py3Dmol code that shows the C-alpha trace and the ligand (Angstrom):
import py3Dmol

protein = """\
ATOM      1  CA  MET A   1      -2.973  23.361  38.806  1.00  0.00           C
ATOM      2  CA  LYS A   2      -4.786  20.777  36.692  1.00  0.00           C
ATOM      3  CA  VAL A   3      -3.673  17.131  36.473  1.00  0.00           C
ATOM      4  CA  PRO A   4      -2.238  15.985  33.105  1.00  0.00           C
ATOM      5  CA  VAL A   5      -4.292  13.483  31.092  1.00  0.00           C
ATOM      6  CA  SER A   6      -2.773  11.993  27.951  1.00  0.00           C
ATOM      7  CA  LEU A   7      -3.361   9.388  25.245  1.00  0.00           C
ATOM      8  CA  ILE A   8      -0.692   6.939  24.082  1.00  0.00           C
ATOM      9  CA  VAL A   9      -1.121   5.736  20.489  1.00  0.00           C
ATOM     10  CA  ASP A  10       1.283   2.868  19.840  1.00  0.00           C
ATOM     11  CA  ASP A  11       2.084   1.212  16.501  1.00  0.00           C
ATOM     12  CA  PRO A  12       0.932   3.665  13.765  1.00  0.00           C
ATOM     13  CA  ALA A  13       2.639   3.486  10.363  1.00  0.00           C
ATOM     14  CA  PRO A  14       1.578   4.511   6.858  1.00  0.00           C
ATOM     15  CA  ILE A  15      -0.865   1.913   5.478  1.00  0.00           C
ATOM     16  CA  ILE A  16       1.093  -1.050   6.902  1.00  0.00           C
ATOM     17  CA  SER A  17      -0.239  -2.786  10.020  1.00  0.00           C
ATOM     18  CA  VAL A  18       2.797  -3.766  12.083  1.00  0.00           C
ATOM     19  CA  TYR A  19       0.437  -5.882  14.165  1.00  0.00           C
ATOM     20  CA  TYR A  20      -0.378  -8.012  11.095  1.00  0.00           C
ATOM     21  CA  GLU A  21       3.342  -8.263  10.310  1.00  0.00           C
ATOM     22  CA  HIS A  22       4.444  -9.462  13.759  1.00  0.00           C
ATOM     23  CA  VAL A  23       1.422 -11.266  15.199  1.00  0.00           C
ATOM     24  CA  ALA A  24       1.917 -15.020  15.669  1.00  0.00           C
ATOM     25  CA  ARG A  25      -1.528 -16.020  14.374  1.00  0.00           C
ATOM     26  CA  ARG A  26      -3.221 -13.938  11.652  1.00  0.00           C
ATOM     27  CA  THR A  27      -6.760 -14.746  12.769  1.00  0.00           C
ATOM     28  CA  THR A  28      -8.896 -12.983  15.399  1.00  0.00           C
ATOM     29  CA  SER A  29      -9.979 -15.140  18.321  1.00  0.00           C
ATOM     30  CA  ASP A  30     -13.504 -15.225  16.792  1.00  0.00           C
ATOM     31  CA  GLY A  31     -12.034 -16.594  13.553  1.00  0.00           C
ATOM     32  CA  ARG A  32     -11.775 -13.629  11.130  1.00  0.00           C
ATOM     33  CA  PRO A  33      -8.562 -12.950   9.147  1.00  0.00           C
ATOM     34  CA  ILE A  34      -6.429 -10.098  10.558  1.00  0.00           C
ATOM     35  CA  ILE A  35      -6.442  -7.159   8.113  1.00  0.00           C
ATOM     36  CA  PRO A  36      -2.958  -6.323   6.702  1.00  0.00           C
ATOM     37  CA  THR A  37      -3.382  -2.609   5.911  1.00  0.00           C
ATOM     38  CA  PHE A  38      -5.163   0.494   7.206  1.00  0.00           C
ATOM     39  CA  PRO A  39      -6.462   3.012   4.616  1.00  0.00           C
ATOM     40  CA  ASN A  40      -5.643   6.705   5.000  1.00  0.00           C
ATOM     41  CA  ASP A  41      -9.207   7.704   5.816  1.00  0.00           C
ATOM     42  CA  PHE A  42      -8.756   5.852   9.127  1.00  0.00           C
ATOM     43  CA  LEU A  43      -6.109   8.447  10.089  1.00  0.00           C
ATOM     44  CA  ASP A  44      -8.508  11.225   9.020  1.00  0.00           C
ATOM     45  CA  GLN A  45     -11.234   9.770  11.211  1.00  0.00           C
ATOM     46  CA  PHE A  46      -8.832   9.546  14.173  1.00  0.00           C
ATOM     47  CA  CYS A  47      -7.900  13.221  13.637  1.00  0.00           C
ATOM     48  CA  ASP A  48     -11.585  14.225  13.584  1.00  0.00           C
ATOM     49  CA  ILE A  49     -12.030  12.740  17.081  1.00  0.00           C
ATOM     50  CA  VAL A  50      -8.788  14.265  18.377  1.00  0.00           C
ATOM     51  CA  GLU A  51      -9.805  17.728  17.161  1.00  0.00           C
ATOM     52  CA  LYS A  52     -13.377  17.372  18.423  1.00  0.00           C
ATOM     53  CA  HIS A  53     -12.248  16.758  22.019  1.00  0.00           C
ATOM     54  CA  GLY A  54      -8.831  18.443  22.151  1.00  0.00           C
ATOM     55  CA  ILE A  55      -7.145  15.098  22.906  1.00  0.00           C
ATOM     56  CA  LYS A  56      -3.355  15.258  23.326  1.00  0.00           C
ATOM     57  CA  GLY A  57      -0.659  12.653  23.890  1.00  0.00           C
ATOM     58  CA  LYS A  58       1.988  10.595  22.108  1.00  0.00           C
ATOM     59  CA  PHE A  59       1.713   9.179  18.575  1.00  0.00           C
ATOM     60  CA  SER A  60       4.321   6.732  17.249  1.00  0.00           C
ATOM     61  CA  VAL A  61       5.495   6.759  13.653  1.00  0.00           C
ATOM     62  CA  ILE A  62       7.371   3.530  12.936  1.00  0.00           C
ATOM     63  CA  PRO A  63      10.337   4.328  10.643  1.00  0.00           C
ATOM     64  CA  MET A  64      10.735   0.904   8.929  1.00  0.00           C
ATOM     65  CA  PRO A  65       7.353  -0.711   9.606  1.00  0.00           C
ATOM     66  CA  GLY A  66       7.409  -4.495   9.461  1.00  0.00           C
ATOM     67  CA  ASN A  67      10.816  -4.548   7.673  1.00  0.00           C
ATOM     68  CA  LYS A  68       9.077  -3.368   4.487  1.00  0.00           C
ATOM     69  CA  GLY A  69      11.344  -0.439   3.549  1.00  0.00           C
ATOM     70  CA  ASP A  70      11.322   2.938   5.270  1.00  0.00           C
ATOM     71  CA  ILE A  71       9.050   5.969   5.369  1.00  0.00           C
ATOM     72  CA  VAL A  72      11.579   8.189   3.532  1.00  0.00           C
ATOM     73  CA  ASN A  73      12.623   5.924   0.626  1.00  0.00           C
ATOM     74  CA  GLY A  74       9.348   4.066   0.254  1.00  0.00           C
ATOM     75  CA  LEU A  75       7.470   1.041   1.588  1.00  0.00           C
ATOM     76  CA  ASP A  76       6.771  -2.262  -0.154  1.00  0.00           C
ATOM     77  CA  GLY A  77       3.167  -2.416  -1.336  1.00  0.00           C
ATOM     78  CA  VAL A  78       2.452   1.255  -0.471  1.00  0.00           C
ATOM     79  CA  SER A  79       2.161   3.902  -3.203  1.00  0.00           C
ATOM     80  CA  ARG A  80       4.296   7.043  -2.868  1.00  0.00           C
ATOM     81  CA  GLU A  81       1.064   9.032  -2.999  1.00  0.00           C
ATOM     82  CA  ASP A  82      -0.519   7.174  -0.066  1.00  0.00           C
ATOM     83  CA  LEU A  83       2.712   7.327   1.940  1.00  0.00           C
ATOM     84  CA  ASP A  84       3.091  11.092   1.431  1.00  0.00           C
ATOM     85  CA  GLU A  85      -0.581  11.708   2.141  1.00  0.00           C
ATOM     86  CA  TRP A  86      -0.288   9.823   5.459  1.00  0.00           C
ATOM     87  CA  LEU A  87       2.848  11.734   6.505  1.00  0.00           C
ATOM     88  CA  ASP A  88       1.313  15.074   5.463  1.00  0.00           C
ATOM     89  CA  THR A  89      -1.822  14.381   7.517  1.00  0.00           C
ATOM     90  CA  VAL A  90       0.257  13.434  10.575  1.00  0.00           C
ATOM     91  CA  LYS A  91       2.166  16.722  10.259  1.00  0.00           C
ATOM     92  CA  ALA A  92      -0.923  18.860   9.660  1.00  0.00           C
ATOM     93  CA  ARG A  93      -3.404  17.281  12.068  1.00  0.00           C
ATOM     94  CA  VAL A  94      -1.598  15.023  14.577  1.00  0.00           C
ATOM     95  CA  LEU A  95       1.472  17.160  15.410  1.00  0.00           C
ATOM     96  CA  PRO A  96      -0.543  20.072  16.858  1.00  0.00           C
ATOM     97  CA  HIS A  97      -1.845  17.656  19.517  1.00  0.00           C
ATOM     98  CA  PHE A  98       0.658  14.820  19.854  1.00  0.00           C
ATOM     99  CA  THR A  99       4.343  14.328  20.431  1.00  0.00           C
ATOM    100  CA  VAL A 100       5.583  12.155  17.574  1.00  0.00           C
ATOM    101  CA  GLY A 101       8.475   9.725  18.014  1.00  0.00           C
ATOM    102  CA  PRO A 102       9.704   6.410  16.610  1.00  0.00           C
ATOM    103  CA  GLU A 103       8.795   3.048  18.106  1.00  0.00           C
ATOM    104  CA  MET A 104      12.222   1.773  17.173  1.00  0.00           C
ATOM    105  CA  LEU A 105      12.916   0.786  13.640  1.00  0.00           C
ATOM    106  CA  THR A 106      10.505  -1.954  12.575  1.00  0.00           C
ATOM    107  CA  HIS A 107       8.348  -3.202  15.508  1.00  0.00           C
ATOM    108  CA  HIS A 108       9.191  -6.560  13.943  1.00  0.00           C
ATOM    109  CA  LYS A 109      12.591  -8.100  13.152  1.00  0.00           C
ATOM    110  CA  ALA A 110      15.707  -6.321  14.414  1.00  0.00           C
ATOM    111  CA  VAL A 111      17.795  -4.707  11.685  1.00  0.00           C
ATOM    112  CA  ASP A 112      21.496  -4.957  10.834  1.00  0.00           C
ATOM    113  CA  LEU A 113      22.403  -1.248  10.718  1.00  0.00           C
ATOM    114  CA  GLU A 114      25.205  -1.843   8.186  1.00  0.00           C
ATOM    115  CA  THR A 115      23.065  -3.562   5.562  1.00  0.00           C
ATOM    116  CA  GLY A 116      19.473  -2.756   6.515  1.00  0.00           C
ATOM    117  CA  GLU A 117      18.733  -6.496   6.418  1.00  0.00           C
ATOM    118  CA  ALA A 118      16.391  -8.113   8.950  1.00  0.00           C
ATOM    119  CA  LEU A 119      17.987 -10.286  11.633  1.00  0.00           C
ATOM    120  CA  SER A 120      16.327 -13.540  12.684  1.00  0.00           C
ATOM    121  CA  MET A 121      15.126 -12.225  16.055  1.00  0.00           C
ATOM    122  CA  ASN A 122      12.584  -9.540  16.813  1.00  0.00           C
ATOM    123  CA  GLU A 123      13.615  -6.162  18.218  1.00  0.00           C
ATOM    124  CA  ARG A 124      12.433  -7.024  21.708  1.00  0.00           C
ATOM    125  CA  ASP A 125      14.575 -10.148  21.966  1.00  0.00           C
ATOM    126  CA  TRP A 126      17.523  -8.410  20.308  1.00  0.00           C
ATOM    127  CA  ALA A 127      17.433  -5.493  22.779  1.00  0.00           C
ATOM    128  CA  SER A 128      17.388  -7.765  25.823  1.00  0.00           C
ATOM    129  CA  THR A 129      21.121  -8.533  25.547  1.00  0.00           C
ATOM    130  CA  GLN A 130      22.417  -5.168  24.299  1.00  0.00           C
ATOM    131  CA  ASP A 131      24.140  -2.277  26.052  1.00  0.00           C
ATOM    132  CA  ARG A 132      24.464   1.469  25.368  1.00  0.00           C
ATOM    133  CA  THR A 133      27.165   0.966  22.743  1.00  0.00           C
ATOM    134  CA  THR A 134      24.792  -0.937  20.427  1.00  0.00           C
ATOM    135  CA  LEU A 135      21.476   0.597  21.531  1.00  0.00           C
ATOM    136  CA  THR A 136      22.604   4.196  20.896  1.00  0.00           C
ATOM    137  CA  PRO A 137      23.217   3.814  17.124  1.00  0.00           C
ATOM    138  CA  TYR A 138      20.045   1.724  16.767  1.00  0.00           C
ATOM    139  CA  ILE A 139      17.908   4.419  18.435  1.00  0.00           C
ATOM    140  CA  SER A 140      19.777   7.171  16.547  1.00  0.00           C
ATOM    141  CA  LYS A 141      18.887   5.487  13.247  1.00  0.00           C
ATOM    142  CA  ALA A 142      15.181   5.483  14.190  1.00  0.00           C
ATOM    143  CA  LEU A 143      15.296   9.155  15.192  1.00  0.00           C
ATOM    144  CA  ALA A 144      17.256  10.080  12.032  1.00  0.00           C
ATOM    145  CA  ILE A 145      14.688   8.500   9.683  1.00  0.00           C
ATOM    146  CA  LEU A 146      11.885  10.472  11.341  1.00  0.00           C
ATOM    147  CA  LYS A 147      13.994  13.619  11.072  1.00  0.00           C
ATOM    148  CA  ASP A 148      14.550  12.962   7.348  1.00  0.00           C
ATOM    149  CA  ALA A 149      10.776  12.553   7.006  1.00  0.00           C
ATOM    150  CA  GLY A 150      10.258  16.048   8.439  1.00  0.00           C
ATOM    151  CA  PHE A 151       9.691  15.412  12.152  1.00  0.00           C
ATOM    152  CA  SER A 152      11.720  16.606  15.165  1.00  0.00           C
ATOM    153  CA  PRO A 153      11.659  13.670  17.577  1.00  0.00           C
ATOM    154  CA  ILE A 154      13.178  14.002  21.075  1.00  0.00           C
ATOM    155  CA  GLY A 155      11.871  10.736  22.496  1.00  0.00           C
ATOM    156  CA  VAL A 156      11.038   7.123  21.761  1.00  0.00           C
ATOM    157  CA  THR A 157       8.481   4.421  22.440  1.00  0.00           C
ATOM    158  CA  SER A 158       9.606   0.878  23.179  1.00  0.00           C
ATOM    159  CA  PRO A 159       8.175  -1.757  20.811  1.00  0.00           C
ATOM    160  CA  TRP A 160       6.730  -4.388  23.196  1.00  0.00           C
ATOM    161  CA  ASP A 161       8.948  -4.064  26.302  1.00  0.00           C
ATOM    162  CA  PHE A 162      12.135  -3.384  24.312  1.00  0.00           C
ATOM    163  CA  GLY A 163      15.066  -2.744  26.649  1.00  0.00           C
ATOM    164  CA  ILE A 164      13.408  -3.689  29.927  1.00  0.00           C
ATOM    165  CA  GLU A 165      16.116  -6.240  30.846  1.00  0.00           C
ATOM    166  CA  VAL A 166      18.831  -3.605  30.343  1.00  0.00           C
ATOM    167  CA  GLU A 167      16.865  -0.535  31.393  1.00  0.00           C
ATOM    168  CA  ASP A 168      19.808   1.516  32.745  1.00  0.00           C
ATOM    169  CA  GLU A 169      21.737   0.986  29.506  1.00  0.00           C
ATOM    170  CA  TYR A 170      18.610   1.699  27.447  1.00  0.00           C
ATOM    171  CA  GLU A 171      17.970   4.983  29.300  1.00  0.00           C
ATOM    172  CA  ALA A 172      21.562   6.138  28.785  1.00  0.00           C
ATOM    173  CA  ALA A 173      21.305   5.222  25.080  1.00  0.00           C
ATOM    174  CA  ILE A 174      18.043   7.143  24.538  1.00  0.00           C
ATOM    175  CA  SER A 175      19.359  10.305  26.177  1.00  0.00           C
ATOM    176  CA  ARG A 176      22.564  10.218  24.110  1.00  0.00           C
ATOM    177  CA  ALA A 177      20.818   9.315  20.817  1.00  0.00           C
ATOM    178  CA  VAL A 178      18.325  12.179  21.210  1.00  0.00           C
ATOM    179  CA  TYR A 179      21.136  14.616  21.991  1.00  0.00           C
ATOM    180  CA  GLU A 180      23.286  13.455  19.065  1.00  0.00           C
ATOM    181  CA  THR A 181      20.464  13.554  16.492  1.00  0.00           C
ATOM    182  CA  SER A 182      18.596  16.685  17.649  1.00  0.00           C
ATOM    183  CA  GLY A 183      20.839  18.657  20.028  1.00  0.00           C
ATOM    184  CA  SER A 184      18.088  18.422  22.675  1.00  0.00           C
ATOM    185  CA  LYS A 185      19.342  17.806  26.221  1.00  0.00           C
ATOM    186  CA  GLU A 186      15.797  16.917  27.265  1.00  0.00           C
ATOM    187  CA  ALA A 187      14.252  13.637  26.150  1.00  0.00           C
ATOM    188  CA  TRP A 188      11.335  11.352  27.012  1.00  0.00           C
ATOM    189  CA  PHE A 189      10.579   7.658  26.620  1.00  0.00           C
ATOM    190  CA  PHE A 190       7.697   5.244  27.131  1.00  0.00           C
ATOM    191  CA  LEU A 191       8.372   1.690  28.275  1.00  0.00           C
ATOM    192  CA  ARG A 192       6.523   0.801  31.450  1.00  0.00           C
ATOM    193  CA  GLN A 193       2.896   0.441  32.424  1.00  0.00           C
ATOM    194  CA  LEU A 194       2.099   1.531  36.002  1.00  0.00           C
ATOM    195  CA  ARG A 195      -1.426   0.195  36.302  1.00  0.00           C
ATOM    196  CA  ASN A 196      -3.206  -0.078  39.653  1.00  0.00           C
ATOM    197  CA  VAL A 197      -0.237   1.624  41.318  1.00  0.00           C
ATOM    198  CA  PRO A 198      -1.196   4.481  43.659  1.00  0.00           C
ATOM    199  CA  LYS A 199       0.015   7.926  42.547  1.00  0.00           C
ATOM    200  CA  ALA A 200       1.330   6.624  39.225  1.00  0.00           C
ATOM    201  CA  ARG A 201       3.234   9.490  37.607  1.00  0.00           C
ATOM    202  CA  PRO A 202       6.161  10.056  35.222  1.00  0.00           C
ATOM    203  CA  TRP A 203       9.633  10.517  36.708  1.00  0.00           C
ATOM    204  CA  VAL A 204      13.145  11.716  35.887  1.00  0.00           C
ATOM    205  CA  ALA A 205      14.893   8.506  34.850  1.00  0.00           C
ATOM    206  CA  LEU A 206      18.334   9.920  34.155  1.00  0.00           C
ATOM    207  CA  SER A 207      20.192  13.138  34.756  1.00  0.00           C
ATOM    208  CA  GLU A 208      23.792  13.294  33.566  1.00  0.00           C
ATOM    209  CA  GLU A 209      26.159  15.614  31.697  1.00  0.00           C
ATOM    210  CA  GLY A 210      23.448  18.288  31.647  1.00  0.00           C
ATOM    211  CA  ARG A 211      21.005  15.912  29.931  1.00  0.00           C
ATOM    212  CA  THR A 212      17.658  14.835  31.425  1.00  0.00           C
ATOM    213  CA  LEU A 213      15.502  11.870  30.444  1.00  0.00           C
ATOM    214  CA  VAL A 214      11.884  11.620  31.595  1.00  0.00           C
ATOM    215  CA  ALA A 215      10.142   8.234  31.777  1.00  0.00           C
ATOM    216  CA  ILE A 216       6.436   8.543  30.971  1.00  0.00           C
ATOM    217  CA  PRO A 217       4.457   5.405  31.848  1.00  0.00           C
ATOM    218  CA  GLY A 218       1.065   4.285  30.672  1.00  0.00           C
ATOM    219  CA  THR A 219      -1.246   4.223  33.701  1.00  0.00           C
ATOM    220  CA  LEU A 220      -4.556   3.041  32.190  1.00  0.00           C
ATOM    221  CA  LYS A 221      -5.068  -0.112  30.154  1.00  0.00           C
ATOM    222  CA  ASP A 222      -5.957  -0.287  26.469  1.00  0.00           C
ATOM    223  CA  SER A 223      -9.651  -1.112  26.892  1.00  0.00           C
ATOM    224  CA  THR A 224     -10.083  -1.031  23.090  1.00  0.00           C
ATOM    225  CA  TRP A 225      -7.778  -4.054  22.557  1.00  0.00           C
ATOM    226  CA  GLN A 226     -10.755  -6.390  23.039  1.00  0.00           C
ATOM    227  CA  THR A 227     -12.475  -4.819  19.985  1.00  0.00           C
ATOM    228  CA  ILE A 228      -9.938  -6.495  17.644  1.00  0.00           C
ATOM    229  CA  SER A 229     -11.563  -9.863  18.254  1.00  0.00           C
ATOM    230  CA  CYS A 230     -15.171  -8.777  18.791  1.00  0.00           C
ATOM    231  CA  PRO A 231     -17.685  -8.422  15.928  1.00  0.00           C
ATOM    232  CA  GLU A 232     -20.106  -6.507  18.206  1.00  0.00           C
ATOM    233  CA  VAL A 233     -20.625  -2.865  17.114  1.00  0.00           C
ATOM    234  CA  SER A 234     -23.690  -1.661  19.053  1.00  0.00           C
ATOM    235  CA  ASP A 235     -23.690   1.630  20.983  1.00  0.00           C
ATOM    236  CA  GLU A 236     -24.287  -0.431  24.101  1.00  0.00           C
ATOM    237  CA  TYR A 237     -21.070  -2.403  23.475  1.00  0.00           C
ATOM    238  CA  VAL A 238     -19.080   0.801  22.826  1.00  0.00           C
ATOM    239  CA  SER A 239     -20.413   2.265  26.065  1.00  0.00           C
ATOM    240  CA  ARG A 240     -19.507  -0.893  28.007  1.00  0.00           C
ATOM    241  CA  VAL A 241     -15.893  -0.886  26.748  1.00  0.00           C
ATOM    242  CA  ALA A 242     -15.595   2.830  27.600  1.00  0.00           C
ATOM    243  CA  ASP A 243     -16.947   2.088  31.112  1.00  0.00           C
ATOM    244  CA  GLU A 244     -13.703   0.249  31.946  1.00  0.00           C
ATOM    245  CA  ILE A 245     -11.916   3.616  31.723  1.00  0.00           C
ATOM    246  CA  ILE A 246     -14.735   5.963  32.811  1.00  0.00           C
ATOM    247  CA  THR A 247     -18.456   5.332  33.253  1.00  0.00           C
ATOM    248  CA  ALA A 248     -21.082   7.628  31.703  1.00  0.00           C
ATOM    249  CA  ASP A 249     -21.775   9.272  35.079  1.00  0.00           C
ATOM    250  CA  GLY A 250     -18.036   9.944  35.521  1.00  0.00           C
ATOM    251  CA  LYS A 251     -17.917   8.089  38.834  1.00  0.00           C
ATOM    252  CA  GLU A 252     -16.107   4.811  38.120  1.00  0.00           C
ATOM    253  CA  GLY A 253     -13.391   3.243  35.991  1.00  0.00           C
ATOM    254  CA  GLU A 254      -9.581   3.198  35.845  1.00  0.00           C
ATOM    255  CA  PHE A 255      -9.428   6.917  34.985  1.00  0.00           C
ATOM    256  CA  VAL A 256     -11.345   7.820  38.140  1.00  0.00           C
ATOM    257  CA  ARG A 257      -9.329   5.457  40.376  1.00  0.00           C
ATOM    258  CA  THR A 258      -5.979   6.691  39.030  1.00  0.00           C
ATOM    259  CA  LEU A 259      -6.945  10.335  39.406  1.00  0.00           C
ATOM    260  CA  SER A 260      -8.270   9.906  42.943  1.00  0.00           C
ATOM    261  CA  SER A 261      -5.061   8.114  44.027  1.00  0.00           C
ATOM    262  CA  GLY A 262      -3.024  11.151  42.948  1.00  0.00           C
ATOM    263  CA  GLY A 263      -1.814   9.616  39.678  1.00  0.00           C
ATOM    264  CA  TYR A 264      -1.916  10.993  36.136  1.00  0.00           C
ATOM    265  CA  PRO A 265      -4.360   9.223  33.795  1.00  0.00           C
ATOM    266  CA  ILE A 266      -2.250   8.218  30.772  1.00  0.00           C
ATOM    267  CA  ILE A 267      -4.427   6.059  28.534  1.00  0.00           C
ATOM    268  CA  LEU A 268      -2.872   3.282  26.456  1.00  0.00           C
ATOM    269  CA  SER A 269      -4.148   2.556  22.942  1.00  0.00           C
ATOM    270  CA  HIS A 270      -2.847   0.954  19.755  1.00  0.00           C
ATOM    271  CA  TRP A 271      -3.422   1.753  16.085  1.00  0.00           C
ATOM    272  CA  GLN A 272      -4.796  -1.778  15.606  1.00  0.00           C
ATOM    273  CA  SER A 273      -7.102  -1.623  18.627  1.00  0.00           C
ATOM    274  CA  LEU A 274      -8.614   1.674  17.432  1.00  0.00           C
ATOM    275  CA  MET A 275      -9.042   0.027  13.990  1.00  0.00           C
ATOM    276  CA  SER A 276     -10.738  -3.043  15.550  1.00  0.00           C
ATOM    277  CA  ASN A 277      -9.803  -5.224  12.581  1.00  0.00           C
ATOM    278  CA  GLY A 278     -11.716  -2.971  10.178  1.00  0.00           C
ATOM    279  CA  LEU A 279     -14.806  -2.238  12.284  1.00  0.00           C
ATOM    280  CA  ARG A 280     -13.275   0.905  13.896  1.00  0.00           C
ATOM    281  CA  THR A 281     -15.187   0.250  17.119  1.00  0.00           C
ATOM    282  CA  GLY A 282     -12.092   1.334  19.073  1.00  0.00           C
ATOM    283  CA  LEU A 283     -12.314   4.839  17.587  1.00  0.00           C
ATOM    284  CA  ARG A 284     -15.915   5.091  18.792  1.00  0.00           C
ATOM    285  CA  VAL A 285     -14.798   3.980  22.260  1.00  0.00           C
ATOM    286  CA  LEU A 286     -12.101   6.687  22.241  1.00  0.00           C
ATOM    287  CA  ASP A 287     -14.715   9.258  21.182  1.00  0.00           C
ATOM    288  CA  GLU A 288     -16.891   8.199  24.129  1.00  0.00           C
ATOM    289  CA  ILE A 289     -14.047   8.114  26.690  1.00  0.00           C
ATOM    290  CA  ALA A 290     -12.798  11.599  25.727  1.00  0.00           C
ATOM    291  CA  SER A 291     -16.311  12.987  25.783  1.00  0.00           C
ATOM    292  CA  ARG A 292     -16.941  11.578  29.289  1.00  0.00           C
ATOM    293  CA  ILE A 293     -13.592  12.904  30.608  1.00  0.00           C
ATOM    294  CA  ASN A 294     -14.238  16.383  29.222  1.00  0.00           C
ATOM    295  CA  LYS A 295     -17.827  16.399  30.479  1.00  0.00           C
ATOM    296  CA  HIS A 296     -17.043  15.449  34.081  1.00  0.00           C
ATOM    297  CA  TYR A 297     -13.419  16.459  34.662  1.00  0.00           C
ATOM    298  CA  ALA A 298     -12.714  19.559  32.521  1.00  0.00           C
ATOM    299  CA  ASP A 299     -12.081  21.598  35.696  1.00  0.00           C
ATOM    300  CA  LYS A 300      -9.651  19.012  37.148  1.00  0.00           C
ATOM    301  CA  VAL A 301      -7.580  17.656  34.244  1.00  0.00           C
ATOM    302  CA  GLU A 302      -5.833  19.084  31.193  1.00  0.00           C
ATOM    303  CA  TRP A 303      -4.909  17.154  28.013  1.00  0.00           C
ATOM    304  CA  MET A 304      -1.132  17.267  27.515  1.00  0.00           C
ATOM    305  CA  SER A 305       1.264  15.985  24.868  1.00  0.00           C
ATOM    306  CA  PHE A 306       4.285  13.935  25.989  1.00  0.00           C
ATOM    307  CA  GLU A 307       6.605  16.905  25.433  1.00  0.00           C
ATOM    308  CA  GLU A 308       4.379  19.056  27.639  1.00  0.00           C
ATOM    309  CA  ILE A 309       4.420  16.350  30.331  1.00  0.00           C
ATOM    310  CA  MET A 310       8.209  16.019  29.967  1.00  0.00           C
ATOM    311  CA  ARG A 311       8.713  19.748  30.545  1.00  0.00           C
ATOM    312  CA  PHE A 312       6.273  19.750  33.475  1.00  0.00           C
ATOM    313  CA  VAL A 313       8.174  16.883  35.164  1.00  0.00           C
ATOM    314  CA  ILE A 314      11.566  18.553  34.632  1.00  0.00           C
ATOM    315  CA  ALA A 315      10.213  21.782  36.143  1.00  0.00           C
ATOM    316  CA  ASN A 316       8.703  19.983  39.170  1.00  0.00           C
ATOM    317  CA  PRO A 317      10.966  17.000  39.960  1.00  0.00           C
ATOM    318  CA  GLU A 318       9.950  16.807  43.650  1.00  0.00           C
ATOM    319  CA  GLU A 319       6.377  15.947  42.631  1.00  0.00           C
ATOM    320  CA  HIS A 320       7.600  13.077  40.440  1.00  0.00           C
ATOM    321  CA  PRO A 321       9.522  10.552  42.565  1.00  0.00           C
ATOM    322  CA  ILE A 322      11.063   7.395  41.081  1.00  0.00           C
ATOM    323  CA  PRO A 323       8.507   4.559  41.440  1.00  0.00           C
ATOM    324  CA  GLU A 324       9.150   1.386  43.469  1.00  0.00           C
ATOM    325  CA  CYS A 325       9.658  -0.694  40.305  1.00  0.00           C
ATOM    326  CA  ARG A 326      12.733   1.391  39.397  1.00  0.00           C
ATOM    327  CA  LYS A 327      14.327   1.649  42.847  1.00  0.00           C
ATOM    328  CA  ALA A 328      17.475  -0.431  43.282  1.00  0.00           C
TER     329      ALA A 328
END
"""
ligand_1 = """\
1
ZN
Zn 3.924 -1.248 20.004
"""
view = py3Dmol.view(width=600, height=400)
view.addModel(protein, "pdb")
view.setStyle({"model": 0}, {"cartoon": {"style": "trace"}})
view.addModel(ligand_1, "xyz")
view.setStyle({"model": 1}, {"stick": {}})
view.zoomTo()
view.show()
């Protein structure tokens, strides 16, 4: 049996950069303006790398990115043509490799479900004081928009650490919202990072009324985040950033440490860190990381989507104990 390896891609949306919308300061730390939009050829380039290496994982599609409309009825400042092209490419080229799910509604301001208007607080702060009675319809709305756009989501990603203060309520809400919108009794979610934890693996977070919810953590850091604020684009720089996950000889890095401790390497990344504020250095780092993993570990690991990991965990619960951070 091979060990699952997977890639988390947080924050994608058609054209709109949710990072630009929610970031406190719209300047990189080396003083360049943060770019507000990502052209569609960036998605094409991402898909080229995914297909080249057989990368699999989880890819968010944010239903109401940055409180600028929604992906079904249209987005402010985005042409219908560009929006449809983005969604069509995700369906044709991302879905064969990645589990697609919402990252709640906006990844920016929380939304009044009655009116669609933005509230004054962001979704993270809003969620921190909610319970299952308010979280369930909020999550259901996110899942329903993706369904209307032609996807079949059975899981969610937490924008920031949405729900972490009320995690039991959040878990119950996800499981119920997935069941009510899709009929699926199996669901997954991503909230926590288990970095530098021995044997870091997903676990069954909830099992009730015949429904099962699997928590899938990130276990490796987003090494490409640093490329947002770095103008350096040399091959040497790309190689150095990739080294943090796996070195060229395959002997060191977080991937190697996680695997040797008995954990599953689940690599975190973000749409904006792969874009590297327009330089796309992060995509080159991903290309290098995947190539090193496949070169040195093809006989030990297997790329898996989040739905494949979810099913594997449900079939083998004894190999996926609840981690210390979630024990009462
Ligand atoms: Zn995010």
